[in-house]
Backbone as a printed PyTorch tensor [residue, N CA C, xyz], in Angstrom:
tensor([[[-14.2680, -14.3840,  35.7310],
         [-14.2850, -12.9300,  34.9780],
         [-14.3760, -12.8980,  32.9830]],

        [[-15.1430, -11.6310,  32.5570],
         [-14.7630, -11.3320,  30.8330],
         [-14.7770, -10.4910,  31.6800]],

        [[-13.5690, -10.1920,  29.7690],
         [-12.2040,  -9.9880,  29.7450],
         [-12.7180,  -8.7000,  28.2340]],

        [[-13.0430,  -7.4780,  28.5720],
         [-14.1300,  -6.4340,  27.6720],
         [-12.9970,  -6.8580,  27.0590]],

        [[-11.4960,  -6.8330,  26.0840],
         [-10.9920,  -6.7350,  25.6470],
         [-10.2870,  -7.8520,  24.4200]],

        [[ -8.9940,  -6.6990,  23.8240],
         [ -8.6710,  -7.7650,  22.6140],
         [ -7.1830,  -7.0530,  22.7590]],

        [[ -7.0270,  -7.7180,  22.8160],
         [ -5.3080,  -7.1050,  21.8840],
         [ -4.4470,  -7.9020,  20.7520]],

        [[ -3.2320,  -6.9220,  20.2280],
         [ -3.2020,  -7.2890,  19.6580],
         [ -1.2790,  -7.7340,  19.6130]],

        [[ -0.7700,  -8.5600,  18.6500],
         [  0.8390,  -8.2830,  19.0730],
         [  1.6410,  -6.8800,  18.3870]],

        [[  2.1330,  -6.5220,  19.3750],
         [  3.4920,  -5.3270,  19.1290],
         [  4.0810,  -5.5790,  17.6630]],

        [[  4.2180,  -6.1720,  17.6750],
         [  4.5050,  -5.5790,  15.9610],
         [  3.6060,  -6.2620,  14.1350]],

        [[  1.6590,  -6.5040,  14.9260],
         [  1.0800,  -7.2880,  14.3010],
         [  0.8400,  -6.3530,  12.8870]],

        [[  1.1000,  -4.7180,  13.0980],
         [  0.8510,  -4.2260,  11.9140],
         [  2.5550,  -4.1770,  10.0930]],

        [[  3.4870,  -4.6300,  11.8400],
         [  4.0150,  -4.1470,  10.7460],
         [  4.6600,  -5.7640,  10.6180]],

        [[  4.4190,  -6.8010,  10.4020],
         [  4.0470,  -8.2490,  10.2010],
         [  3.0050,  -8.5990,   8.9610]],

        [[  2.3800,  -8.5310,   9.9630],
         [  1.2690,  -8.5810,   9.0280],
         [  0.9660,  -8.9320,   7.4560]],

        [[ -0.1970, -10.5610,   7.2870],
         [  0.1070, -10.6150,   5.4320],
         [ -1.3730,  -9.7880,   4.6090]],

        [[ -0.9830,  -9.7780,   3.9900],
         [ -2.9140,  -9.6390,   2.7680],
         [ -3.2190, -10.8110,   3.2310]],

        [[ -5.0930, -11.1400,   3.0150],
         [ -5.0140, -12.6810,   2.7510],
         [ -5.5930, -12.6680,   2.1100]],

        [[ -6.6110, -13.7880,   0.6730],
         [ -7.4020, -13.7290,   0.3640],
         [ -8.8120, -13.1990,   0.6370]],

        [[ -9.0320, -13.5620,   2.1400],
         [-10.1700, -12.8060,   2.1620],
         [ -9.8850, -11.1250,   2.2680]],

        [[ -9.2380, -10.5310,   3.0360],
         [ -8.4010,  -8.8430,   2.6100],
         [ -8.7070,  -9.1830,   1.1600]],

        [[ -8.1630,  -9.0290,   0.5500],
         [ -8.6460,  -8.1590,  -1.1510],
         [-10.4320,  -8.7950,  -1.7000]],

        [[-10.8790, -10.2620,  -0.6320],
         [-12.0380,  -9.3290,  -1.6830],
         [-13.4540,  -8.7580,  -0.9760]],

        [[-12.5500,  -8.3540,   0.3990],
         [-13.7040,  -7.1840,   1.5230],
         [-13.6250,  -5.7070,   0.2870]],

        [[-11.8930,  -5.7260,  -0.0250],
         [-12.0610,  -4.6900,  -0.6740],
         [-12.7060,  -4.2470,  -2.2300]],

        [[-12.2760,  -5.4710,  -2.7590],
         [-13.3220,  -5.5960,  -3.9000],
         [-14.4420,  -5.1940,  -3.6410]],

        [[-15.3780,  -6.4260,  -2.8670],
         [-16.5660,  -5.6230,  -3.0760],
         [-16.9780,  -4.6210,  -2.5660]],

        [[-16.1650,  -3.9950,  -1.6720],
         [-16.8980,  -2.2860,  -0.6680],
         [-16.6170,  -1.6090,  -2.2500]],

        [[-15.3360,  -1.6130,  -3.1090],
         [-14.7200,  -1.5310,  -4.4120],
         [-15.7600,  -1.2610,  -5.1510]],

        [[-16.4670,  -2.5570,  -6.0050],
         [-17.7290,  -2.5870,  -5.8930],
         [-19.7410,  -2.0110,  -4.9620]],

        [[-19.3790,  -1.6120,  -4.5940],
         [-20.0280,  -1.7300,  -3.3360],
         [-20.2990,   0.3530,  -3.4530]],

        [[-19.4460,   0.9740,  -3.7880],
         [-18.9460,   1.9880,  -3.8230],
         [-19.3640,   2.9210,  -5.1940]],

        [[-19.1010,   1.9940,  -5.7360],
         [-19.0230,   2.2570,  -7.1800],
         [-18.3590,   3.6560,  -8.2710]],

        [[-16.9370,   3.4960,  -7.2250],
         [-16.4830,   4.6960,  -7.5690],
         [-14.7900,   4.0250,  -6.6660]],

        [[-13.2100,   4.7860,  -7.7830],
         [-12.1430,   4.4610,  -7.4000],
         [-11.7910,   4.7040,  -6.1330]],

        [[-10.4550,   3.4890,  -5.6890],
         [-10.8460,   4.9320,  -4.0630],
         [ -8.6480,   4.8170,  -4.4470]],

        [[ -8.1480,   6.2200,  -3.7100],
         [ -6.5910,   5.9790,  -3.7650],
         [ -5.9460,   4.3050,  -2.9330]],

        [[ -4.8820,   4.0970,  -3.3740],
         [ -4.4700,   3.7010,  -2.2330],
         [ -4.0370,   3.9100,  -0.5870]],

        [[ -4.3910,   5.2150,  -0.1640],
         [ -4.3830,   5.5050,   1.3320],
         [ -5.9590,   4.7820,   1.2930]],

        [[ -7.6250,   5.6290,   0.5850],
         [ -8.4900,   5.1720,   1.0300],
         [ -8.8100,   3.9820,   1.4950]],

        [[ -7.9980,   2.8840,   0.0610],
         [ -8.4870,   1.5200,   1.0360],
         [ -7.4810,   1.0380,   2.0590]],

        [[ -6.4790,   1.2380,   2.1580],
         [ -5.1350,   1.2530,   3.4120],
         [ -6.4790,   1.7780,   4.6330]],

        [[ -7.6730,   2.6960,   4.2400],
         [ -8.6100,   3.1610,   5.7910],
         [ -9.2550,   1.4230,   6.1000]],

        [[ -9.9600,   1.8420,   5.0380],
         [-11.6530,  -0.0730,   4.8950],
         [-10.7550,  -0.7590,   5.5790]],

        [[ -9.6280,  -1.6390,   5.0730],
         [ -8.4970,  -2.7080,   5.2110],
         [ -8.2190,  -2.7140,   7.0050]],

        [[ -7.6340,  -1.3840,   7.4430],
         [ -7.5950,  -0.7330,   8.4560],
         [ -9.0490,  -1.1930,   9.4120]],

        [[-10.0290,  -0.3370,   9.1780],
         [-11.3240,  -0.9690,   9.7660],
         [-11.8840,  -2.7360,   9.7260]],

        [[-11.0630,  -3.0970,   8.7760],
         [-12.0120,  -4.4780,   8.1160],
         [-11.3150,  -5.4490,   8.8200]],

        [[-10.5990,  -5.0900,   9.3870],
         [ -9.2660,  -6.0840,   9.8600],
         [ -9.6230,  -6.1580,  11.7170]],

        [[ -9.5310,  -4.6170,  11.9820],
         [ -9.4510,  -4.7370,  13.1570],
         [-10.4660,  -5.5490,  13.7470]],

        [[-12.1030,  -4.7300,  13.0020],
         [-12.9780,  -5.8560,  13.0240],
         [-13.0770,  -6.9170,  13.3740]],

        [[-12.5040,  -7.9300,  12.7030],
         [-11.9230,  -9.7340,  12.1560],
         [-11.3820,  -9.9540,  13.6410]],

        [[-10.3540,  -8.6720,  13.8760],
         [ -9.3570,  -9.2480,  15.1650],
         [-10.1660,  -9.2590,  16.3050]],

        [[-11.0590,  -8.2220,  16.2950],
         [-11.8840,  -8.5900,  17.2090],
         [-13.1410,  -9.9440,  17.9980]],

        [[-14.4970, -10.1240,  16.0390],
         [-14.0490, -11.3510,  16.1590],
         [-13.3600, -12.2610,  16.5810]],

        [[-12.5480, -12.6750,  15.5730],
         [-12.3240, -13.6300,  16.4470],
         [-11.2000, -13.8110,  18.2430]],

        [[-10.9110, -12.3320,  18.5440],
         [-10.7980, -13.3850,  20.3460],
         [-11.8550, -13.0910,  20.5610]],

        [[-13.0740, -12.5880,  20.1070],
         [-14.0300, -13.1370,  20.9720],
         [-14.8970, -14.8100,  20.3130]],

        [[-14.3510, -14.8950,  19.4460],
         [-14.7950, -16.1230,  19.0480],
         [-13.9890, -17.7420,  20.4290]],

        [[-12.7180, -16.6840,  20.2900],
         [-11.6010, -18.4710,  20.9030],
         [-11.9060, -17.6290,  22.6950]],

        [[-12.3220, -17.0280,  23.1930],
         [-12.9820, -16.4780,  23.7390],
         [-14.3340, -17.4450,  24.4500]],

        [[-14.5830, -17.3260,  23.7800],
         [-16.0690, -18.4840,  23.3230],
         [-16.1160, -19.4880,  23.1110]],

        [[-14.6200, -19.7060,  22.7660],
         [-14.6860, -21.7390,  22.1600],
         [-14.6930, -21.4110,  24.1290]],

        [[-14.3790, -21.2920,  25.5170],
         [-14.5940, -22.8290,  26.2110],
         [-13.5240, -22.2140,  26.8820]],

        [[-13.0600, -22.7100,  28.1200],
         [-12.3830, -22.9040,  28.6140],
         [-12.4450, -20.8240,  29.7920]],

        [[-11.2930, -21.3170,  30.8170],
         [-11.3540, -19.8050,  31.7080],
         [-10.6820, -19.1720,  31.4600]],

        [[-10.0680, -17.4130,  31.6420],
         [ -9.1590, -16.7330,  31.0060],
         [ -8.6700, -17.1100,  32.3370]],

        [[ -6.6950, -17.2910,  31.4310],
         [ -5.9430, -17.2980,  33.1880],
         [ -5.9590, -16.5480,  33.3390]],

        [[ -4.7750, -16.3730,  35.2340],
         [ -5.3810, -15.2530,  36.1560],
         [ -4.7530, -15.9320,  37.2530]],

        [[ -3.6590, -15.7750,  37.4140],
         [ -2.3180, -16.2190,  38.2540],
         [ -2.6570, -16.4140,  40.1000]],

        [[ -4.1020, -16.4540,  39.8460],
         [ -4.7910, -16.2020,  41.1170],
         [ -5.6140, -17.1930,  41.3600]],

        [[ -5.9700, -17.7890,  40.3980],
         [ -6.6480, -19.0260,  40.1250],
         [ -6.2710, -20.5400,  40.0420]],

        [[ -6.7500, -21.1140,  40.7100],
         [ -6.6080, -22.3670,  41.3790],
         [ -7.5630, -22.7540,  39.9570]],

        [[ -6.1380, -24.4340,  39.6060],
         [ -6.0100, -24.9660,  38.4830],
         [ -5.6080, -26.9530,  38.8720]],

        [[ -6.4720, -27.2950,  37.9980],
         [ -6.4290, -28.5360,  37.9640],
         [ -6.3810, -29.3390,  36.7060]],

        [[ -5.8020, -30.6980,  37.2570],
         [ -5.5790, -30.9780,  35.3580],
         [ -7.0290, -31.6580,  34.8040]],

        [[ -6.9500, -31.6420,  33.3890],
         [ -7.5580, -31.0250,  31.9800],
         [ -8.8040, -29.8530,  31.8830]],

        [[ -8.2850, -29.2490,  33.4930],
         [ -8.5250, -27.1650,  32.6920],
         [ -8.9440, -26.9110,  32.0040]],

        [[ -9.5220, -27.0000,  31.2870],
         [ -9.7590, -25.4170,  30.3010],
         [ -8.6270, -23.6970,  29.8780]],

        [[ -7.8820, -23.7950,  30.2150],
         [ -7.6820, -22.2070,  30.4860],
         [ -7.4950, -21.5080,  28.4770]],

        [[ -8.0480, -20.1920,  28.4120],
         [ -7.4460, -19.1100,  27.5410],
         [ -6.3250, -17.7730,  28.4290]],

        [[ -5.6880, -17.6920,  27.1550],
         [ -4.1920, -16.8190,  28.1520],
         [ -4.8740, -15.7970,  26.8050]],

        [[ -5.1580, -15.2270,  27.4880],
         [ -5.5790, -13.3430,  26.6100],
         [ -4.4440, -13.1840,  27.0620]],

        [[ -2.7250, -12.9070,  26.6890],
         [ -1.6520, -12.4490,  27.3280],
         [ -1.0690, -13.1090,  26.1100]],

        [[ -1.7990, -13.7890,  25.3440],
         [ -0.9190, -15.2240,  24.1470],
         [ -1.7480, -14.8240,  23.1530]],

        [[ -3.1000, -14.6850,  22.9610],
         [ -3.8950, -14.7660,  22.0240],
         [ -4.7410, -14.2620,  21.1660]],

        [[ -4.7920, -15.0900,  23.2180],
         [ -6.3920, -15.8010,  23.8150],
         [ -5.7720, -17.4450,  22.9830]],

        [[ -4.9800, -17.7310,  23.0500],
         [ -4.3690, -19.3840,  22.3330],
         [ -5.1600, -20.2950,  23.9600]],

        [[ -5.7870, -21.4080,  23.3090],
         [ -6.7500, -21.9960,  24.6700],
         [ -5.6720, -23.1770,  24.7700]],

        [[ -5.3450, -23.5730,  26.2460],
         [ -4.6960, -24.5650,  25.9050],
         [ -5.3670, -25.4750,  27.5850]],

        [[ -5.1730, -26.7890,  27.8260],
         [ -5.1280, -27.7980,  28.2720],
         [ -4.3970, -28.0550,  29.7120]],

        [[ -4.6520, -27.4710,  31.0330],
         [ -4.0650, -28.1830,  32.2960],
         [ -3.4150, -29.3180,  32.4450]],

        [[ -1.8570, -29.5200,  32.6580],
         [ -1.9880, -31.5190,  32.0620],
         [ -1.1530, -31.9100,  33.0950]],

        [[ -1.1120, -31.0900,  34.4580],
         [ -0.3840, -31.2800,  36.1020],
         [ -0.2980, -30.0090,  36.2050]],

        [[ -0.2660, -30.1950,  37.9160],
         [  0.2710, -29.3810,  39.1540],
         [  0.8220, -29.7850,  39.8830]],

        [[  1.7220, -28.3410,  39.5000],
         [  2.7770, -28.8460,  41.3250],
         [  3.3280, -27.0070,  42.0090]],

        [[  3.9700, -27.4450,  43.4920],
         [  4.1130, -27.1400,  44.2580],
         [  4.7800, -25.5950,  43.4790]],

        [[  5.0590, -24.4990,  43.5980],
         [  6.3330, -24.1110,  43.2600],
         [  7.8960, -23.5710,  44.4060]],

        [[  8.3780, -24.4750,  44.0300],
         [ 10.2930, -24.0720,  43.7750],
         [ 10.5940, -22.3380,  44.0730]],

        [[ 10.2950, -22.0900,  45.2270],
         [ 10.6320, -20.4800,  45.1100],
         [ 11.1660, -20.5410,  46.8300]],

        [[ 12.6180, -18.8930,  46.5060],
         [ 13.4060, -18.9920,  47.6130],
         [ 12.6800, -18.1130,  48.6340]],

        [[ 12.1310, -17.0910,  47.9710],
         [ 10.6330, -16.0760,  48.3330],
         [ 10.0430, -16.9330,  50.0430]],

        [[  8.9390, -16.3120,  50.5370],
         [  7.7930, -16.5930,  51.7460],
         [  6.7660, -17.2370,  50.0610]],

        [[  6.4540, -16.6260,  49.1360],
         [  5.1010, -17.1020,  48.4010],
         [  5.0310, -18.0530,  48.0100]],

        [[  3.3600, -18.8650,  48.4740],
         [  3.7400, -20.1830,  48.5910],
         [  2.5280, -19.6640,  47.2040]],

        [[  2.5150, -20.3600,  46.5400],
         [  2.0600, -20.5380,  44.6020],
         [  1.8230, -22.1350,  43.7320]],

        [[  1.5520, -22.6870,  43.2870],
         [  1.7690, -23.4100,  42.6730],
         [  1.8630, -23.6170,  40.6620]],

        [[  2.4280, -24.1560,  40.0190],
         [  2.4990, -24.1620,  39.1010],
         [  1.5640, -25.7510,  37.9250]],

        [[  1.7100, -24.5640,  36.6230],
         [  0.8500, -25.3010,  35.5140],
         [  1.3860, -24.9750,  34.4650]],

        [[  1.5870, -26.6760,  34.2980],
         [  1.6640, -27.5380,  32.8020],
         [  1.0490, -27.6030,  32.5480]],

        [[  0.9460, -26.9320,  31.3520],
         [ -0.1860, -26.5370,  30.5150],
         [ -0.0770, -26.7870,  28.7100]],

        [[ -0.3900, -27.7670,  27.7880],
         [ -0.7060, -27.9420,  26.8570],
         [ -1.2030, -27.3840,  25.5920]],

        [[ -0.6570, -26.7230,  25.0690],
         [ -1.5350, -25.3160,  24.0500],
         [ -1.9690, -26.7890,  22.6170]],

        [[ -3.2440, -26.2520,  22.1850],
         [ -3.8750, -26.6690,  21.5800],
         [ -2.6740, -26.5110,  20.3390]],

        [[ -1.6600, -26.3710,  19.9560],
         [ -0.4940, -26.3970,  18.5970],
         [  0.0990, -27.6880,  19.3440]],

        [[  0.2450, -27.6800,  20.1130],
         [  1.3720, -28.9020,  21.0700],
         [  1.8140, -28.5840,  21.8840]],

        [[  2.9530, -27.4810,  21.4110],
         [  3.8460, -26.6390,  22.5560],
         [  3.0670, -26.6780,  24.0150]],

        [[  4.2220, -27.1830,  25.0270],
         [  3.9540, -27.1280,  26.1230],
         [  4.5480, -25.5490,  27.3070]],

        [[  3.8500, -25.0870,  28.0340],
         [  4.0680, -24.6590,  28.8010],
         [  4.2700, -24.4430,  30.6730]],

        [[  4.9330, -23.9060,  31.4440],
         [  4.3880, -23.5560,  33.1330],
         [  3.7310, -22.4250,  33.2580]],

        [[  2.5130, -21.8420,  33.4690],
         [  2.7380, -20.8440,  34.2890],
         [  2.3150, -20.6190,  35.8270]],

        [[  2.7180, -19.7930,  36.8760],
         [  2.3870, -19.0830,  38.2890],
         [  0.8900, -19.3850,  38.2940]],

        [[  0.2470, -20.1710,  39.8640],
         [ -1.1480, -20.0300,  39.7570],
         [ -1.2800, -20.7610,  40.7750]],

        [[ -2.1810, -19.0210,  42.0160],
         [ -2.5210, -19.4030,  43.2410],
         [ -2.2260, -19.0450,  43.1920]],

        [[ -1.4350, -17.2810,  42.6570],
         [ -0.3670, -16.2110,  43.3490],
         [ -1.4610, -15.5060,  43.5230]],

        [[ -1.4650, -14.3600,  45.0310],
         [ -2.2930, -13.2720,  44.9710],
         [ -1.5590, -12.2710,  44.3490]],

        [[ -0.2780, -12.1970,  43.7950],
         [  0.1010, -10.8060,  44.0750],
         [  0.4310, -10.3020,  42.2220]],

        [[  0.2930, -10.3060,  41.6310],
         [  1.0790, -10.3930,  39.8090],
         [ -0.3870,  -9.4000,  39.2800]],

        [[  1.3430,  -9.7270,  38.3400],
         [  0.4520,  -8.0880,  37.8960],
         [ -1.0600,  -8.2020,  36.2660]],

        [[ -0.6690,  -9.9880,  36.1620],
         [ -1.6690, -10.1490,  35.1480],
         [ -3.1850, -10.4920,  36.2040]],

        [[ -2.5880, -10.1220,  36.6030],
         [ -4.6230, -10.5990,  37.7900],
         [ -5.6890,  -8.6480,  37.2790]],

        [[ -4.5560,  -8.1610,  37.3030],
         [ -6.1120,  -7.5660,  36.8320],
         [ -5.9170,  -7.5280,  35.7520]],

        [[ -7.2430,  -7.9690,  35.2160],
         [ -7.6240,  -7.4820,  33.2290],
         [ -7.3400,  -6.5860,  32.4490]],

        [[ -6.3960,  -6.1510,  30.9010],
         [ -5.6010,  -4.9240,  30.5550],
         [ -6.8710,  -4.2590,  29.8710]],

        [[ -6.4240,  -2.4850,  30.1440],
         [ -8.2320,  -2.7040,  29.4360],
         [ -7.8280,  -2.4010,  28.7450]],

        [[ -7.7700,  -1.9410,  27.3580],
         [ -6.9060,  -0.9010,  25.6970],
         [ -7.9530,   0.4010,  25.3740]],

        [[ -7.4230,   1.3880,  26.1230],
         [ -7.2760,   2.8660,  25.7890],
         [ -7.7070,   3.0350,  24.0630]],

        [[ -9.1070,   4.5050,  24.1930],
         [ -9.7860,   4.5890,  21.9870],
         [ -8.2990,   4.8640,  22.7180]],

        [[ -6.3890,   5.3810,  23.2050],
         [ -6.3320,   6.0180,  22.0800],
         [ -5.1590,   4.8930,  21.9470]],

        [[ -5.0060,   3.0310,  21.9240],
         [ -4.3050,   2.2750,  21.7210],
         [ -3.9990,   2.5450,  20.4670]],

        [[ -2.2920,   2.6680,  19.5430],
         [ -1.7460,   3.0230,  18.9120],
         [ -1.6230,   1.2440,  17.8220]],

        [[ -2.3990,   0.6510,  19.5090],
         [ -2.3890,  -0.7090,  17.7470],
         [ -4.1120,  -1.1370,  17.7440]],

        [[ -5.1290,  -0.4230,  18.0410],
         [ -6.4810,  -0.6500,  18.6730],
         [ -6.9620,  -0.1010,  17.8530]],

        [[ -6.8180,   1.2580,  17.7340],
         [ -7.1090,   2.8750,  16.7640],
         [ -7.0430,   2.9870,  15.2840]],

        [[ -7.6270,   3.0940,  15.1580],
         [ -8.0060,   3.1450,  13.6700],
         [ -7.3380,   4.0520,  12.6200]],

        [[ -7.4090,   4.9970,  13.4270],
         [ -6.6070,   6.6270,  12.9150],
         [ -5.1530,   6.9590,  13.7170]],

        [[ -5.0030,   5.9240,  14.5580],
         [ -3.6940,   6.0830,  14.7370],
         [ -2.5060,   4.6640,  14.5690]],

        [[ -3.7670,   3.5460,  13.7600],
         [ -3.1890,   2.3040,  12.7200],
         [ -2.9420,   3.2160,  11.6310]],

        [[ -3.6220,   4.2560,  11.4930],
         [ -3.7860,   4.9380,   9.9390],
         [ -1.6600,   5.7570,   9.9380]],

        [[ -1.9440,   6.1510,  10.7560],
         [ -0.7600,   7.5680,  11.0260],
         [  0.9030,   6.5460,  11.3160]],

        [[  0.3840,   5.9370,  11.7600],
         [  1.6710,   4.9740,  12.6870],
         [  2.3290,   4.0830,  11.4940]],

        [[  0.7930,   3.7460,  10.8580],
         [  1.9850,   2.3890,   9.9410],
         [  1.6720,   2.1290,   8.3270]],

        [[  0.5960,   3.4780,   7.9050],
         [ -0.2240,   3.3910,   7.1850],
         [  0.5580,   3.5310,   6.0180]],

        [[  2.3600,   3.6370,   6.4810],
         [  2.6840,   3.4100,   4.8460],
         [  2.9790,   2.5150,   4.2240]],

        [[  3.2920,   1.0860,   5.5740],
         [  2.9850,   0.1640,   5.9360],
         [  2.5310,  -0.7230,   4.7460]],

        [[  1.3250,  -0.1590,   5.1840],
         [ -0.0240,  -1.0800,   4.8990],
         [  0.1380,  -0.2210,   3.9140]],

        [[ -0.0340,   0.1720,   3.0620],
         [ -0.0100,   1.2050,   2.3260],
         [  0.1580,   0.6460,   0.7320]],

        [[  2.0900,   0.0620,   0.7730],
         [  3.0000,  -0.9350,  -0.3540],
         [  2.2770,  -1.7040,  -0.0700]],

        [[  2.5280,  -3.0920,   1.2890],
         [  1.5980,  -3.8110,   1.2880],
         [  0.3730,  -4.3200,  -0.0070]],

        [[ -0.5300,  -3.7840,   0.2450],
         [ -1.7900,  -2.7800,  -0.1980],
         [ -1.3710,  -3.3730,  -1.9110]],

        [[ -0.9890,  -1.9100,  -2.1020],
         [ -0.7190,  -1.5780,  -4.0290],
         [ -0.1120,  -3.2050,  -4.0940]],

        [[  1.1880,  -3.2490,  -3.5310],
         [  2.0160,  -4.7980,  -4.0200],
         [  0.7130,  -5.8120,  -4.1730]],

        [[ -0.0610,  -5.9610,  -3.6260],
         [ -1.2350,  -7.3000,  -3.2880],
         [ -1.7840,  -6.8880,  -4.9890]],

        [[ -2.5100,  -5.2680,  -4.5360],
         [ -3.2400,  -5.5300,  -5.8790],
         [ -2.5020,  -5.0870,  -7.3900]],

        [[ -1.8470,  -4.3400,  -7.4850],
         [ -0.7480,  -4.9720,  -8.9400],
         [ -0.2590,  -6.2800,  -9.2580]],

        [[ -0.3200,  -7.1050,  -8.7400],
         [ -0.3300,  -8.3950,  -9.3400],
         [ -1.6740,  -9.3490,  -9.1880]],

        [[ -2.8350,  -8.3340,  -8.6260],
         [ -4.2920,  -9.5230,  -9.0760],
         [ -4.9870,  -8.8190,  -9.9950]],

        [[ -5.6120,  -9.0380, -10.7480],
         [ -6.2990,  -9.1790, -12.5920],
         [ -7.2980,  -8.1820, -12.5730]],

        [[ -8.4200,  -8.6980, -10.6380],
         [ -9.1710,  -7.9640, -10.5760],
         [ -9.3890,  -6.4880,  -9.7010]],

        [[ -7.7340,  -5.7480, -10.3780],
         [ -8.0940,  -4.1180, -10.4510],
         [ -7.0940,  -4.0990, -11.6220]],

        [[ -7.5380,  -3.4320, -10.8320],
         [ -6.9500,  -1.6970, -12.0350],
         [ -6.4120,  -0.9460, -11.6220]],

        [[ -5.7600,  -0.1740, -11.9370],
         [ -4.8880,   1.7560, -11.4820],
         [ -5.0130,   1.9260, -12.2190]],

        [[ -5.5980,   3.5830, -12.2900],
         [ -5.6130,   4.1800, -13.4380],
         [ -5.2030,   6.5100, -11.9960]],

        [[ -4.6790,   6.2760, -12.5110],
         [ -4.8870,   8.3410, -12.0630],
         [ -4.6180,   7.7780, -11.1280]],

        [[ -3.7070,   6.9980, -10.0900],
         [ -3.6310,   7.2530,  -8.7820],
         [ -5.2150,   6.3450,  -8.2990]],

        [[ -5.8410,   5.8820,  -8.9450],
         [ -6.2220,   5.2410,  -7.9040],
         [ -7.2270,   3.3100,  -8.5910]]])
């Protein structure tokens, strides 16, 4: 099953950090335009470039191998599994056991070891589960729509950009631009 969308953690725009790549992209954009921009305009450029970057990273993670995790699927030790709800983290199934459940549902539990060494358990062979239906991202997703990101998080993004760029000798701030 292919997933057409990607997701960001709910606190992504509140906790992001500006990286060297971000600064270089903003610098390149300013050089290309040959026109000074306000912090708000730079925030718009930053959001659009960061969303494109995150989407590419998600696609790369999806394509690294492994099947997307769905609770209804059957897994065996050694299977590589990608978890869309965990930021496309990849893990390997290390064990499979019968679930201990006090209802009439029969399913299994898989132990998964993630790339960071963390081990967690997930349901498998469980037909009735909300995660069996891949999420669709609507155009009005406040974390993925550039206009809504700027509307909801523009102040935070602008403040972080201004703080970072003021400490960078390659940028000059004159007359609000």
